[in-house]
C-alpha positions, 0 to 999 in steps of 0.5 A: 702460831703454827707450831704443832708439838705432835709433829716432832713427837710423832717423828721421834717416837716413830724413828725410835720405835722403828729402830727398836722393832728392827733390833728386836726382830733381828736380834738373837732369841737367846737374848730374851731368856731372862724376860721369859722368852718375850721379845720385849724390844720388838713389842715395845718398838711396835708400841712406840711406832704405833704411838708415833704414827698416831701422833703424825696422823692426828697432826695431819688431820688437824692441819688438813681441817685447818687449811680447808676451813681457812680457805677463802671462798671469795677472793675480793670484797663484795661491794656491799661491804665497802666503806665510804669515807665520811669527811 
């Protein structure tokens, strides 16, 4: 079966991480006074983005390895492996 769960997980975390990181980068620094001045949206956005990119990279590496291993080396059957009918 060709379903790899890492692809939708990677896409979802990458999109959410990018949105959160951009929001943290563009937001007002006064917003983060309650969190001791740490821009938590930026840091968690970057963490989500890295996790999503890692999932996509692992998915891409597995699919590339699967496709190279499944590639046929010869397109026709050799004559030695051909079966003759035994009627």
